[in-house]
C-alpha positions in Angstrom: 162.9 88.2 161.9 162.6 85.5 159.2 165.3 85.1 156.8 164.6 86.7 153.2 164.5 84.4 150.2 167.8 84.3 148.0 167.9 87.3 145.6 168.4 84.7 143.0 165.2 82.7 144.0 163.0 85.9 143.9 164.1 86.7 140.1 163.2 83.2 139.2 159.6 83.5 140.5 159.4 86.8 138.9 160.6 85.3 135.4 158.2 82.4 135.8 155.3 84.9 136.6 156.1 86.9 133.6 156.4 83.9 131.5 153.2 82.4 132.5 151.6 85.9 131.9 153.1 86.0 128.3 151.9 82.4 127.7 148.6 83.4 128.7 148.4 86.7 126.7 149.5 84.4 123.6 146.7 82.0 124.3 144.2 84.8 124.3 145.9 86.8 121.7 145.7 84.1 118.9 142.2 84.1 118.6 141.6 87.6 118.9 144.2 88.1 116.1 142.5 85.4 114.0 139.1 87.1 114.5 140.4 90.6 113.7 143.1 90.0 111.2 141.8 87.3 109.0 139.1 89.1 107.2 141.7 91.8 106.3 144.1 89.2 105.1 141.5 87.5 102.9 140.2 91.0 101.6 143.8 91.8 100.6 144.1 88.5 98.9 140.8 88.6 97.0 141.8 92.3 95.8 145.0 91.0 94.8 143.4 88.2 92.8 140.9 90.6 91.2 143.4 93.2 90.5 145.6 90.4 88.6 142.8 89.1 86.8 141.6 92.5 85.7 145.4 93.3 84.4 145.3 89.9 82.4 141.8 90.5 81.2 142.7 94.0 80.1 146.0 92.8 78.4 144.2 90.1 76.3 141.4 92.5 75.5 143.9 94.9 74.2 145.3 92.1 72.0 141.8 91.3 70.6 141.0 94.8 70.1 144.1 95.3 68.1 143.6 92.2 66.1 139.9 93.1 65.6 140.8 96.7 64.2 143.6 95.2 61.9 141.2 92.6 60.7 138.9 95.4 59.0 139.3 96.4 55.7 141.4 99.7 55.0 138.6 101.9 53.8 140.7 104.8 54.1 143.2 103.9 51.3 140.3 102.6 49.0 139.1 104.3 45.9 135.4 104.1 44.5 136.9 102.0 41.7 138.3 99.5 44.2 134.7 99.2 45.9 133.5 98.5 42.5 136.0 95.9 42.0 135.0 94.2 45.2 131.5 94.4 44.5 131.7 92.7 41.2 133.8 90.1 42.6 131.3 89.5 45.4 128.5 89.2 43.0 130.2 86.7 40.8 131.0 84.6 44.0 127.5 84.6 44.8 126.0 83.8 41.5 124.9 80.1 41.2 124.9 80.2 37.7 128.2 81.9 36.5 126.8 82.5 33.4 123.9 84.7 34.7 123.4 88.2 33.3 125.5 90.8 35.5 126.8 94.2 34.3 127.6 97.2 36.2 125.4 100.5 35.8 126.5 103.8 36.7 124.3 105.8 38.6 123.9 108.6 35.8 122.4 105.6 33.7 119.7 104.9 36.2 116.3 106.7 35.7 115.9 109.2 38.7 112.4 107.6 39.4 113.9 104.1 39.6 116.6 105.3 41.8 114.5 107.1 44.3 111.6 104.6 44.2 114.2 102.0 45.7 115.7 104.4 48.1 112.4 105.4 49.6 111.3 101.7 49.9 114.6 100.6 51.6 115.9 103.7 53.5 113.9 106.7 53.3 116.3 108.9 55.1 119.4 107.8 53.3 120.5 111.2 52.2 119.9 112.6 55.6 121.6 110.2 58.0 125.4 109.5 58.5 125.0 105.6 58.2 122.5 104.6 60.8 118.7 105.3 61.5 118.6 104.9 65.2 115.0 106.0 65.6 114.2 103.0 63.1 116.5 100.9 65.2 114.4 101.7 68.2 111.2 101.1 66.6 112.2 97.6 65.0 113.6 96.6 68.4 110.4 97.3 70.1 108.3 95.7 67.2 110.7 92.4 67.3 110.3 92.3 71.1 106.5 92.4 70.7 106.6 89.6 68.2 109.0 87.6 70.1 111.1 87.0 67.1 113.1 89.2 64.5 110.6 90.4 62.0 111.8 93.8 61.2 115.4 95.1 60.2 116.6 98.5 60.4 119.9 98.4 58.3 120.3 101.3 56.1 121.6 101.2 52.6 125.0 102.3 54.0 124.9 99.2 56.3 123.9 97.0 53.5 126.7 98.2 51.4 129.1 97.4 54.3 127.7 93.9 55.0 127.6 92.8 51.2 131.1 94.1 50.2 133.0 93.0 53.4 131.1 90.6 55.7 129.1 87.3 55.9 125.5 86.8 56.7 126.3 85.3 60.1 124.4 87.0 62.9 126.7 87.6 65.5 127.7 90.6 67.8 131.1 90.7 66.5 129.7 91.0 62.9 127.6 93.7 63.8 130.3 95.6 65.6 132.4 95.2 62.4 129.5 96.2 60.3 129.0 99.5 62.4 132.8 100.4 62.3 133.0 99.7 58.4 129.5 101.7 57.9 131.0 104.8 59.7 134.3 104.7 57.6 132.3 104.3 54.5 130.2 107.1 55.2 133.3 109.5 56.0 135.2 108.3 52.8 132.5 108.1 50.1 129.6 110.4 48.9 126.2 109.3 49.2 125.7 108.8 45.4 128.9 106.5 45.4 127.5 104.4 48.0 124.1 104.2 46.4 125.7 103.3 43.1 127.6 100.3 44.9 124.3 99.5 46.6 122.1 99.2 43.3 124.7 97.3 41.6 125.3 94.6 44.3 121.7 94.3 45.6 120.1 90.8 45.3 116.5 91.1 43.5 115.8 87.6 42.7 117.6 84.3 42.2 120.8 84.9 40.4 119.4 88.7 39.8 121.9 91.1 41.1 122.2 94.9 40.4 119.6 97.1 38.7 120.5 96.4 35.1 119.5 92.6 35.3 116.5 93.4 37.5 115.2 95.9 34.9 116.0 93.5 32.1 114.3 90.5 33.9 111.1 92.1 35.2 110.4 94.6 32.5 112.7 93.9 29.6 113.9 97.5 29.7 117.1 99.3 30.5 117.4 100.9 34.2 117.4 104.3 32.4 113.7 103.4 31.1 112.2 102.1 34.5 109.7 104.7 35.9 108.6 104.9 39.5 105.7 102.2 39.5 108.0 99.9 37.9 110.7 100.7 40.3 108.5 100.5 43.3 107.6 96.8 42.2 111.2 95.6 41.7 111.9 97.2 45.3 109.2 94.7 46.5 111.9 92.1 46.1 113.8 93.4 48.8 114.8 92.1 51.5 113.9 88.8 50.8 114.7 88.4 47.1 114.2 84.8 46.5 111.1 84.4 48.5 109.5 87.3 47.3 110.4 86.5 43.5 108.6 83.1 43.7 105.6 84.5 45.7 105.2 87.6 43.8 106.6 87.6 40.3 106.5 83.7 39.4 103.1 83.2 41.3 101.7 86.5 39.9 100.4 87.1 43.3 100.5 90.7 45.0 99.3 90.5 48.5 97.4 93.6 49.8 100.4 94.4 52.1 102.7 94.6 49.0 100.2 96.8 47.3 100.3 99.2 50.4 104.0 99.3 50.1 103.9 100.4 46.3 101.2 103.0 47.3 103.4 104.3 50.2 106.5 104.4 48.1 104.6 106.6 45.4 103.0 109.0 47.9 106.6 109.3 49.6 108.0 110.2 46.2 105.0 112.7 45.5 105.5 114.3 49.0 109.5 114.6 48.3 108.5 116.1 45.1 110.2 113.3 43.2 106.9 113.1 41.1 104.5 115.6 40.0 100.7 115.2 40.7 100.1 114.1 37.3 102.7 111.4 37.4 101.4 110.2 40.8 97.8 110.0 39.4 99.2 108.0 36.4 101.2 105.5 38.6 98.8 105.2 41.2 96.3 103.8 38.3 99.2 101.5 36.8 97.9 98.3 35.5 99.6 95.1 36.7 98.9 91.6 36.0 97.7 90.1 39.2 98.1 93.7 40.4 101.8 93.4 39.8 103.1 93.8 36.4 102.0 96.5 33.8 99.8 95.2 31.2 101.9 96.8 28.3 104.9 94.6 29.5 103.2 91.3 30.7 103.0 90.1 27.0 106.7 90.4 26.5 107.3 88.7 29.8 105.2 85.8 29.1 106.9 85.3 25.7 110.3 85.1 27.7 
């Protein structure tokens, strides 16, 4: 019989075979692991990166929102007298001629017809909405989209008060958000009559003509308490582009048919809302204007000015 190999020799062969098998498995295993585990590795890495970015973004967004809210006026702690003072200050800042006539008029001293003619011209649902006319916003957006440019606005009287008291005329999303928040706070804090009084005293009705008192004096040489619906509807024509409308309508004595229809609409709305009687409506519908704009009985006074 042949002699068996030494036990030590056999163990060495087994170890080599095992080592060879392990080496082969390592060579096969690495590509398999790369294919199987690499996508998961990168997936975890991407998720971690996105998560870190989201956390950082939320942190800085929180800081910005906190700063943004703190930068808004503290409406809750403001009184109506404070709004009046802010309104007067803003008007004086906007006056090009610092000696131009300006005087605050309380709402009780404004003729009811004058007041409602401006409201129905600018914001017919003012006494019904809570700061925003969303139906008008949608309608204006559709019209502007149709025209391919911003032609129609949908700002309510409350929004205009917020803008004129606290904001600039810049057209940015940040300003619109500020306007939205301030308008909500004004509506919650103050009455409709208070907001309307502010608006009627800071609205621009022509170059250096701010408020109903200077407007009534300039266009009709009367006090706001004496301005009737027809005259009020004419003064409201200066809005929302007071300088342009002042020169095209008042200075040039030219009232386009579109403006005539606007006056007619305001008078019809006042009749419908029962702010005018049938007799008053018929009288104002036949109102005689120079160039279809200014009443005959006042035009001579204005020519002499």
